[in-house]
N, C-alpha and C positions, 0 to 999 in steps of 0.2 A: 517225491516222484519227479517234480519239475527240475530239481537240482540234478538228479540222476540223468534225466533226458538231456539237460544242458551239457553235462559232463561228456556224455556219449557223443553229442553233436560236435563238441569242440575237438574230441579225439579224432573223429572222422575228418574234420577239417584239416587237422594236422597230418593225418595219414594220407590224405588226398594228394599232398605234395609228392610223397613217395610214389603214389600210384601214377601220377602224371609223368614223372621221370621214367618209370618202368615202361609205361606205354610208348613214350617217345623212343626210348632205347630199343625196345622190342621191335617196333615198326621199322626203324632204321636198319637193324640187323637183318630182319627178314627180307627187306627190299634190296639189300646189298649182297645177297648170297650169290647172285649170278657172277658178278665181277670177282668176288672172293674166290669162287671155285675156278675161275679162269686164270687169275693172276696170283692169288695168295698174297704173301708179304711183298712180292715183287711190285705190287701196285704202288708201294711207297718207297721203292728203291730207285737207284739211278739207272733206269733201263730206258733205252730209246729204240725206236723202230724207224729205219731210214733217216736217222738224225732227228727224229721228232719224239717228244715225250707224249704228246696228246694227238692221236690220229683217229678220229671217229670213223672216217671212211674205211680204213683198213682194220678197224677194231682193236687198236692198240691204245692202252690208257695207262698213264703213270701220274700219280698225284704229287710227285716230288716238287715240280715247279710251283704248285699252288701252296704247298706247305711252306716252301722257302719264301715266297712272296708275302704270305701272311705274317710269318715271324719277322722278316726284315722290316716291313712297313710298320708293324706294331711296336717293335722294340725301338726303332728309330723315332717313332712318334713319342714314346716315353722319354727319350733323351731330350726331346724338344720341350715337352709339356711339363714334366715334373719340376724342373727349376723354376719355370714361370709360375706354375700353380702354387708352389710352396712360397715363393716370393710374394705373390699376390695375397695369399692367406696371411702371411706375416704383416704385410702392410695394412690389410683390413683390420686385423686383430690388435696390432700393437702401435701402429703409427698413423693410421688414417684419421683426419679430422672428423668430428662427429657429423658435420653437415654433409660430408661426402661419403661417409661409410654406408648409409642406407642406399642411395642411388647406385653406388658402385657394386654393392653386393647384389642388388636387384638385377642389374645388367649382366653380371657374371652368371647368375642362376638362369637368366633368360636365355643365354646361349645354349644351355642344356635342353631347352624346350623347342629349339628350332629343328624342323624335320631334316633328316639326312639328305633328302633329295634337294632341298634348298641349299645346303652346304655344297652338294655336288655341282649344282648349277653355278654357284658363286665361284667355286674352285675352277670350273672349266672355262668360264669367261673372264675371270679376273686373275686368279692365282696362277694358273698355268701360263698365260702370256707373260706375267712378271717373272716367273721362274725361267721361262724359255729365253727371254730377251735380256735379262739382267743378272739373275742369280746363278743359273746353271753355267753360263759362259765363264763366270769368275771362278766357280768351283772347279770347272774343267781346266782352266788356265793355271791356277795356283795349287790345286790338289790332284790334278790328273796323274801325276807321277806315282801316286799311291795305288792306282788302278781302281779305286772305289768311286772316283768321279771322272773316269776317262770316257771318251766317246760321247761327247755332248749330244743329247737327243734333240733333233731339230723340232720335234713336236711339243716338247715341254712336259709330256706325260711320263710317268714312271714311278719308281719307288719313292723318290723324294717328294713328288707332288702328293702322293697318297699319304705319306708320313706327315706332311705339314697339315693337311686338312684333318687327319685323324688327331693330331696334336691339338688343333683348335677345338675339336669336338669333345675330347676327353678333359681338356683343361678345366672347364667349370665343374666337372664331377670331382676331380682330385682337389681343386681349390676349395670348393664348398665343404667337402667332408673334412679336409685338413683344418679349415677355419672352425668348424664345429668342435673338433677335437681340441684345438688350441684354446678355444673359449672355455672348454670344460676344465682346463687346468686351473686350480685354485689360485686366487690372487696372492695368497700367503706365500706361494712358491716364488712368485716374482719379487715380493717384498723382502723375503729372506735373502735372496741372491743380491739384491740391490743394497741391503743393509751390510753385506760383507764387503762392499766397495766395488762391486762389479760394474762394468759399463753396461750401456743399454744392449749392445750386441751380445755381451756375455750373459746378460740376464735372459735374453731370448734363446740363446743357444743352450744354456745349462738349465734354466728354470722352466722354459716352455717346451722347446723342441725335444729335449731329452725325455720329458714326461709324456709327450704326445707322440713319441716315435711309433708306438704300436698302431695307433690310429692312422698315422701317415702311411705306414706300410700297407695297411688295409685299403686306404684310399687309392694308392698307386695300383694295387692289384685289381681293384674294381675298374679303374681306368683301363688297365690292360685287357680286362675281360670285354669292355666295350669296344676297344680297338680290334680285338681278334674277330669279333662277330659283325663288325660294321660292313654293310653291303653296298648300298647305292652310291654313296659318295666316293668310295674307293673304286667301284666299278667304272665310274665316269672319268677318273683321272689316272689310273694305274697303267693303262695301256692295253690290258686284256691280251697279253701275249704269253702263251704257255711255254715259257723259256726260263732258263736260269742264267743270270748275268752277275758278274762281280760288281760291275759299275752300278751305283745307286741311281744313276741318271737314265738307265735303260728301262724299256717297257717290261712289264711283268704282269702277274695275275695273282689273286688271292683265292683262298678256298671259297669264300662267300661270293666273290665276283664271278667265278666260273659257273657256279650253280645258278646265279641270277641271269647270266648271259645265255646259258645253253639248255636249261632244263626244259623249257617249253618247246624247244626245237630239237630235242634229242632224236637222233636218226634211227636208233635201235634200242632194244631192251637192254643190251649190254652197256650202251652209252648212258642210258637213264640210271642203270644200276651203279655205274661208276660215279655219277654225280651224287647219288644217295650215299655211296661209300665215303665220299669226301665230306658230306654232311655228318656222317657218323664220326669220322675222324675229328671234325671240328668240335663235335659234342664231347668226345673223349678228351680232346686237348683242353677244353674249358675245365673239365674235372681235374686234369693234371695241374693246370694253373692254380686252381684253388688249393690243391694239395701242397704245391710248392709254396703257396702263401703261408700255410700253417708252419712249414719248415722254416721259412724265412723269419716269421715272427718269433719262433723258438730260438733261432740263431741270434736274433737281436736281443732278446730278453733273457735267454737261458732259463726260461720257465719261471722267472721271478717277476713280480709286479713292478711297475715303474716306481722309481724312488726319487726323492727330492735332491739327494746329494750327487 
């Protein structure tokens, strides 16, 4: 009897996860019906009213600049964080002296525990001035011809600032998970590659990284999930402008930041419904990212387990 009750309890615990997801999805869908009826799919299209994507006063709303800002800042943060995180994981696992390994790993994991508002304050007072006075002018001077770093923003806020702080925030997540995966690779793999005359780098590349590739992809996807949903730190440095710019130095806004900025001050039911619709889109985007993660893992492994050769 006790075993049966325990089994039922565990099943309920497992099914509760599905219940929570369904409740969240149902509430978001219900609360966003007003804007869906007003705009339909045009809510996510390139539609403007008097040159503005987002005009609460006149009741015109388009989520396109927020989707754009979220994707740009998140993907740019991955470009910055992934090489650093994998390099850090390789150093800690394969090259770091024993006396330094523990403290360095502890500090790395400590970064993940820092509240996002603290990251936002640091970015606003330290990172943004550095970007404004030193980094952005150089990017604008030497790469402005590409259009991606044109029109240097005098405030220092923008997509680049958001991407850098996001990269710092997701770095410990990707690095820690990558290190755990690399640690799980059997030492026999390393010894076999070295016995064949491989250099240390070749051993790491063929004996460790190749076997750990599935876990590394998963770590990167988890980092992307954190970047997509980050709110406070991004809100403080992205500029909060509902616009689309090619230049990464321009002000922008993300899906999470516009909800944080405007939800408590929504001027109408339609405005509030538009913000909830953005929340629903962010929820769906998270599901899509996880689906793409499965496709990406299959593309890397072709459905086969990691092999030593």
